[in-house]
C-alpha positions as CSV (number, residue, x, y, z in Angstrom):
1,M,129.3,108.6,110.5
2,P,126.3,108.6,108.2
3,D,123.8,111.4,107.9
4,H,120.1,110.7,108.5
5,L,116.9,111.5,106.6
6,T,113.5,111.3,108.2
7,T,111.0,110.2,105.5
8,P,107.4,111.4,105.1
9,T,106.4,108.1,106.8
10,G,108.6,108.8,109.8
11,R,111.3,106.3,109.1
12,R,114.9,107.5,109.8
13,L,117.3,106.4,107.0
14,A,121.0,106.4,107.3
15,Y,122.8,107.6,104.2
16,E,126.2,108.7,102.8
17,Q,126.4,111.2,99.9
18,T,129.1,112.9,97.9
19,T,128.6,115.9,95.8
20,G,129.6,116.2,92.2
21,K,128.4,116.6,88.7
22,G,125.2,115.1,87.4
23,P,123.5,112.9,86.5
24,G,124.2,111.5,90.0
25,I,124.4,107.8,90.9
26,V,122.1,106.2,93.5
27,F,123.0,102.7,94.8
28,L,120.0,100.5,95.9
29,G,121.1,97.6,98.0
30,G,119.8,94.1,98.4
31,F,117.6,92.1,100.8
32,N,119.0,92.3,104.3
33,S,122.2,94.1,103.1
34,D,123.5,97.5,104.0
35,M,125.3,100.4,102.3
36,Q,128.8,99.3,103.5
37,G,128.9,96.3,101.2
38,S,131.7,95.9,98.6
39,K,129.7,97.0,95.6
40,A,128.4,100.2,97.2
41,S,131.8,101.1,98.7
42,Y,133.5,100.5,95.3
43,L,131.0,102.7,93.5
44,H,131.3,105.4,96.1
45,D,135.1,105.6,95.6
46,W,134.7,105.4,91.8
47,A,132.1,108.1,91.7
48,R,134.3,110.4,93.9
49,A,137.3,109.8,91.6
50,Q,135.1,110.8,88.7
51,G,133.7,113.9,90.4
52,R,130.3,112.4,90.1
53,A,127.5,112.8,92.7
54,F,126.7,109.6,94.5
55,L,124.2,108.5,97.1
56,R,123.9,105.2,99.1
57,F,121.6,104.6,102.0
58,D,120.1,101.8,104.2
59,Y,116.5,100.9,103.9
60,S,114.5,100.9,107.1
61,G,115.2,97.8,109.1
62,H,118.6,97.6,107.4
63,G,122.1,98.7,108.5
64,Q,122.0,101.9,110.5
65,S,118.5,102.9,109.7
66,S,115.6,102.8,112.1
67,G,113.0,100.0,112.3
68,A,113.1,96.2,112.5
69,F,113.9,94.2,109.4
70,E,111.0,91.8,110.1
71,D,108.5,94.7,110.0
72,G,109.4,95.7,106.5
73,C,108.4,94.8,103.0
74,I,109.1,95.6,99.4
75,G,106.6,98.5,99.3
76,D,108.2,100.1,102.5
77,W,111.7,99.9,101.1
78,A,110.5,101.3,97.7
79,E,109.0,104.2,99.7
80,D,112.4,104.7,101.4
81,A,114.2,104.7,98.0
82,R,111.7,107.2,96.6
83,A,112.1,109.5,99.6
84,A,115.9,109.3,99.4
85,I,116.0,110.1,95.7
86,E,113.4,112.9,95.8
87,T,114.8,114.5,98.9
88,L,118.5,114.1,98.6
89,T,119.2,114.3,94.8
90,T,118.5,116.8,92.1
91,G,117.5,116.0,88.5
92,P,117.6,112.6,86.8
93,Q,119.8,109.9,88.4
94,V,121.4,106.7,87.3
95,L,120.1,103.9,89.6
96,V,122.3,101.0,90.4
97,G,120.2,98.2,91.8
98,S,121.7,95.1,93.4
99,S,119.5,92.0,93.8
100,M,116.3,93.2,95.6
101,G,117.6,96.7,94.7
102,G,117.1,95.8,91.1
103,W,113.4,95.2,91.8
104,I,113.1,98.5,93.7
105,S,114.9,100.3,90.9
106,L,112.3,99.0,88.5
107,L,109.5,100.2,90.8
108,M,111.2,103.6,90.7
109,T,111.0,103.7,86.9
110,R,107.2,103.5,87.3
111,Q,106.8,105.8,90.3
112,I,109.2,108.6,89.4
113,P,110.2,108.1,85.7
114,D,111.2,111.8,85.3
115,R,114.0,111.2,87.9
116,I,115.6,108.3,86.1
117,A,118.4,108.9,83.6
118,G,119.5,105.3,83.3
119,L,119.7,102.0,85.0
120,V,122.3,99.3,85.9
121,T,121.2,96.2,87.7
122,I,123.4,93.5,89.3
123,A,121.6,90.1,89.6
124,A,118.3,91.9,89.6
125,A,115.6,90.0,91.6
126,P,112.3,91.4,90.4
127,D,109.3,89.6,92.0
128,F,111.6,87.3,94.0
129,T,109.1,86.9,96.9
130,L,106.7,85.2,94.5
131,R,109.4,82.8,93.3
132,T,110.4,82.1,96.8
133,W,106.9,81.2,97.9
134,R,106.3,79.0,94.8
135,D,109.7,77.4,94.3
136,E,111.7,77.5,97.5
137,L,109.3,77.0,100.4
138,T,108.2,73.6,101.4
139,E,104.6,72.9,102.0
140,A,105.4,72.8,105.7
141,Q,107.0,76.3,105.5
142,R,104.0,77.7,103.7
143,H,101.8,76.4,106.5
144,E,104.2,77.9,109.0
145,V,103.9,81.3,107.3
146,E,100.1,81.0,107.4
147,A,100.0,79.9,111.0
148,T,102.8,82.1,112.6
149,G,103.3,84.8,110.0
150,R,107.0,83.9,109.3
151,T,109.5,81.3,108.3
152,H,113.3,81.2,107.7
153,L,115.4,80.1,104.7
154,P,119.1,79.3,104.8
155,S,121.5,81.9,103.6
156,D,125.0,81.7,102.2
157,Y,125.8,85.0,103.9
158,G,125.3,84.2,107.6
159,A,122.1,83.8,109.6
160,P,119.0,82.4,107.9
161,Y,116.8,84.9,106.1
162,L,113.5,85.8,107.7
163,F,110.5,85.8,105.4
164,T,107.2,87.1,106.8
165,R,103.6,86.9,105.6
166,R,103.5,90.6,105.1
167,L,106.6,90.4,102.9
168,F,104.9,87.8,100.7
169,E,101.6,89.5,100.5
170,D,103.1,92.9,99.7
171,G,105.5,91.4,97.2
172,A,102.5,90.1,95.2
173,R,101.2,93.7,95.0
174,Q,104.6,95.1,93.8
175,Q,105.1,92.8,90.8
176,V,106.9,94.3,87.8
177,L,106.9,91.3,85.4
178,T,103.1,91.0,85.0
179,A,102.5,94.3,83.2
180,P,104.3,96.4,80.6
181,L,107.7,97.6,81.7
182,P,108.9,100.4,79.5
183,L,112.5,101.5,80.2
184,P,113.1,104.5,77.8
185,F,116.7,105.1,78.8
186,P,120.0,103.2,78.7
187,V,119.8,100.0,80.7
188,R,122.5,97.5,81.5
189,L,121.7,94.2,83.2
190,L,124.6,92.3,84.8
191,Q,124.3,88.7,85.8
192,G,126.6,85.9,86.9
193,T,126.0,82.4,85.5
194,A,127.0,80.7,88.8
195,D,124.4,82.8,90.8
196,R,122.5,80.3,93.0
197,D,120.3,83.0,94.6
198,V,119.0,84.7,91.4
199,L,119.3,82.3,88.5
200,P,120.3,83.6,85.1
201,E,116.8,82.7,83.8
202,V,115.5,85.7,85.8
203,A,117.8,88.1,83.9
204,L,116.6,86.6,80.6
205,T,113.0,86.9,81.7
206,L,113.5,90.6,82.6
207,L,115.3,91.2,79.3
208,D,112.5,89.6,77.3
209,H,109.8,91.4,79.3
210,A,111.1,95.0,79.4
211,T,111.0,97.3,76.4
212,G,113.4,100.1,75.6
213,P,115.7,101.5,72.9
214,D,119.0,100.6,74.7
215,L,118.6,97.5,76.8
216,R,121.5,95.0,77.2
217,L,122.3,92.0,79.3
218,T,125.9,90.9,80.2
219,L,126.4,87.4,81.5
220,V,129.6,86.7,83.4
221,K,130.6,83.1,83.3
222,G,131.3,81.7,86.8
223,A,130.3,84.9,88.7
224,D,128.1,84.3,91.8
225,H,125.5,86.4,93.5
226,R,128.0,88.5,95.3
227,F,129.4,89.8,91.9
228,S,132.2,91.4,93.9
229,T,135.5,90.1,92.5
230,P,137.8,92.8,91.2
231,D,136.7,92.0,87.6
232,C,133.0,92.2,88.5
233,L,133.4,95.4,90.4
234,A,135.2,96.9,87.4
235,L,132.5,95.7,85.1
236,I,129.8,97.5,87.3
237,A,131.7,100.7,87.0
238,A,132.1,100.3,83.3
239,A,128.4,99.7,82.9
240,V,127.6,102.8,84.9
241,D,130.2,104.8,82.8
242,D,128.6,103.4,79.6
243,V,125.1,104.5,80.7
244,L,126.4,108.0,81.8
245,G,128.0,108.4,78.4
246,R,124.7,107.7,76.6
247,V,122.5,110.0,78.8
């Protein structure tokens, strides 16, 4: 059973944590995902074997945390991440951000830079709500959002994804690719070339936009958005280990 944290905003977040040496590792999951996914579980076991502190949690409206998914937005989930990091961990952490969690991890580098020791992203999706609005919604769906406050997009992972007007409006305020993005610590970006949800061009844009002394992108030919084959999982752990070795 997970533990629970009540944030300053009153949201109740489910989390699982193991103690160990620092810098600790914090896993930030993706849009409509939860902390029981294959990548989070693999890293949990890997960190425990390494004697490394590790934290994973569910954003509000996700998994076992309080709230309704449709009520949330990027800013809310970034608040959740900040509360979890500041309350449950000590000292600088290595953030591992998957998909939307990559966007949130970049927001953390701006909000709490003194708590970030390094960064690993997996198919990072910074500013994805803007691309969704511009490139994926039909004109009819945009009108639907304006008229009803919501629309749905098909998903390869089950039920269609719900996108709300609040999510789009807040996402525009949370952009990280429209202003300088200094990352003054080791950063490893992992990206599959067969990812249909977050195209490799997004990783290249992030690599070009961010600045830092130790910033690298690894492209894995044929890997999809899940990035959860045994080889991909081992690559995630290797990237985390590389960052920890350079901190």
